[in-house]
N, C-alpha and C positions, 0 to 999 in steps of 0.2 A: 504493499499499499504506499502510495506517495502522499505523505502527510504535510499539510499546510496549516497556517494559523494566522490570525490577526492579533497583534500585541498592542495593548494600551492600558490606560487606567483613567477612568473606568472603561469597561469594555462590554458589559452585559447588553448594552443598548445597540451594539453594532449590527448592521444588516448584512455585513459582508459574508458571514457563514451561510445565511439563507441564499444570498445571491450566487455565491460561488458553487454551493452544493447543487443549485438548480442548473447551473451551467454544465456541471459534470453529468448530471442526469440527462440533459438535453442531447448531449453528444454520446451518451451510452458508456461513459468512462467512470461512472460513480462507484464501480467496483474496484477501481484502480487508484482513485484520488479521494482524499478527504480534506475537510477544512473546518477549523474550530476557533473559538475565541479563547484567548488566554490573557488573564490580567497579570501585569507585571508592574511593580513600583519602579520609579526611576533608579532607586538604589540596587534593585535586583535585575535591571535590564540586561546588562552585559552577561552576567552569570546565567540568566534565564535563556538567552540566545545560545550560549554555549551548551546548555542542557538540551535544548531542542536539537542541536546538531548531533549530540551524542545519542539521542533517542531516534535518530534517523529521519527527522523532518527534512524536507527538501527546500523549504523557503517560508517566508512570512510577509504579510503586510504589516506595516507599522503606523500607528496613529498617535494622537496626542497622549502623552507629552514626549514621545520618544523619537521623533523624526530626526532631530539633530544628533542624538546619541546613535541612531542607526547608521548615519553617515560616518560617525567617528570610529565605529568598530569595523568598518568595511575595508578589506584589502583591495577591492576592485570597485571604486566608485565610478559611476557614469559621469560624463561631462556635465550633464544637466544637474545631477544631484550635487556635484561639487560646486557648481556655480550658484545654485539656489541655497546651498548650505543645509540641505535636508534630504532624507530619503524616506520613501514609504513602501518600498519593495525590496526585500532581501532574498537572495538566492544562495543556497549553500552548496558549494562545489568542493571537489578535492583540492582545488587551488586556493580556497578561502571563501570569504563572503563577498558576493557582488551586491552592490547597492544601486538601485535605480529610483528615479522620481517619475512616477506616472501621473502625478497630480497635474503637472504642467501640460504635457501633451493631451491629457484627458480633457482639460479645459478647452483647448483649441478644437479637439474632435467634437465637443458638444455644441460648439457655436453653429448657428444656422447659416453663417456666411463667413468668408475669410475676413480676418481683422486687418489685413494689409491696407495701410493708408488711412485707417480709421482712427478717430480720437477716442481713446479709452481712458476711463477714470477708475482707479482701484482704491477702494476704501479699506484702510487697515495697513499694518506694517509688520504683522507676524509671519509665521511660516507659510500659511495659506496665501497671504498677500505676496510674499516673495516668489512663490511658484507662479502666481498669476502674472505678476509684473514681468518675470523672466520670459514666460511663455508668450505673452503679447508682444514684447519687444522683439523676440526672436522671429515672430510671425509678421513683423513689419508694421505694428501699430504705433501710434504716437501716444505715449502713456503718461498720465498724471497720477501722482500718489497723494492721497489725502488721509491724514491720520491725526488723532487728537494730540499725540505726543510728537511735536515737531522734531525732536531729537531722534526718535526711532525712525521716523519717515525719512529724515536726512541720511541716516545710516543706510537705509534700504536703497535709496537713490544713488548714494556714493558707491555702493557695492555692485548694483545691477544696471543703473541707468534710469532714464526717464527724468521727470522733473517733479519737484515737490510744490504743492499748492501753498500759497502764502497763508499763514495763520489767520483765521477769521474770514478768509475770502469765500463768499457764497458760492455754492455749487450751481453752475449754469448748465442745466440739462439740455438746453436748446442746441448747444454746440457739442454735446457729448453723444457719441454713437454707440459706445459700449460702456456699460456701468457694471462693475463687479463689486459685490459686497463680500469682502473677505474678513469682516469683523465678527465678533461673537453676537453682535446685535442682530435681531431678526426673528427670534422665536415668536410664533403667533400668539397674540393676546386676544382671546375671544371677546368680541364686543368693543374693541378699541376703535376709535374713530381716526382715520388717517389724518395726520397732522396735529392731533390733539396733544395736549401736554402729557408727557410720559409715553407717547406712542413711539414705536420703533422708527417710523419715518422722521419724526421730530428729532430723535437721537442721532439719526444719520444725516440730518440736515437736508432732507429731500422733500420737495414739494410734489404731492401726488399728481398734480396736473401736468407735470413734466414727463411722466411715465407714459408716453404715447407711442404711436406706431413707428416713429423714427428710431426708437431705441432698442438695442439688444440688452436685456437685463439679466444678469447672472447673480444668483444668490447662493453662496456656498453652504449656507445653513440649511439643514433639513430636519424635519420632525414628523410627528404623526399627522399634523395639519400643515397646510400651506403657510408660509410666513406672511406677515403683514405686508412686507415689501413685494413679494411675488403676487399676492392677491391684488394689491393695488396696481401692479404692472399689467396683470391680465385684464383688469377692468378698463385700464387706459389704452389697451391695444398694443402694448410693448411685446416684443418677441422674448418670451421668458424662458430661461434655462434655470431649472431649480437644482438644489443640492443633490437630489436623487439621481438626476441624469449625470451629474459630474461623478457621483459615486460609481455609477454603472460604467462610465467611460474609463475612469482610472482603473477600476477593477478588471475591466476587459483587457486592458494593456498588461496588467500583472498576469492575468490568466494566460495570455499569449507568451509572455516571457517564460513562464514555468512549464507550460504544456507543449508549446510549439504549434498549437492548434488555433484556428479562427474562433474567437469567442462568439457564443450565441447571444447577441445583444438583447433580442426581444425576450428570450427566456429569463435573462437577468433582470430586465425591467419588470416583467410580470411577477417575479418572485418578490421584489421589494414592494410593489404596489399591493400585493395580497396582504401585506402587513398592515395596510391602512384600513382594510375591510373588517 
């Protein structure tokens, strides 16, 4: 049996086991491959990965808070993982640990159109934002970074490129063609009025009437319900890419790395949508 896992803390909420198990079943290889969730603390991460290798695991996905640590323990980091400073996919080989970042190409694969030449705004400066900024710049977009902490935003831009919005500068959605929310803000609040005090749109500095058909809206946050941001985007006619599609796309790329097979995207989507019902 080829054993795989997703590593994080917390991890019980992860949809990756459901999604990858469905992919194995769709291709008739579920008798050869398995995938499970394993919780590891930051202090136990390196030892935990070593233990998996000793137990014969062939690889693992890595999520919060371990993506930087996953890169640090790899003997063979990909160019993308090294540039971004984080890895979400580990492959265990006789030559050592290979580290890849499928978050970045997964984002580009999920977009409904090429970002080349488009003005993109990325909200946030953490690991998810770094992957988004790197991916969009590599794909030829003009990228602006907006973050509450100007220091972290400046560090991201210095490392990867793009430009940092001036503190307090209002977000002008009329000239933005791609908007990526890579912050922790965005969990749906039942009954919240868009733009009301305390609403997610207010926290993000977004006016709901700017979320119209000219915009590709990407929200990396996902939960059991649509986020306030994606709900407002769909009402306004924006082309919405939610966190679940990003999860599918990055998971599909990990699947291809490990198995060498073409991932069954629709089976993966169906598996995580079933969790909503």
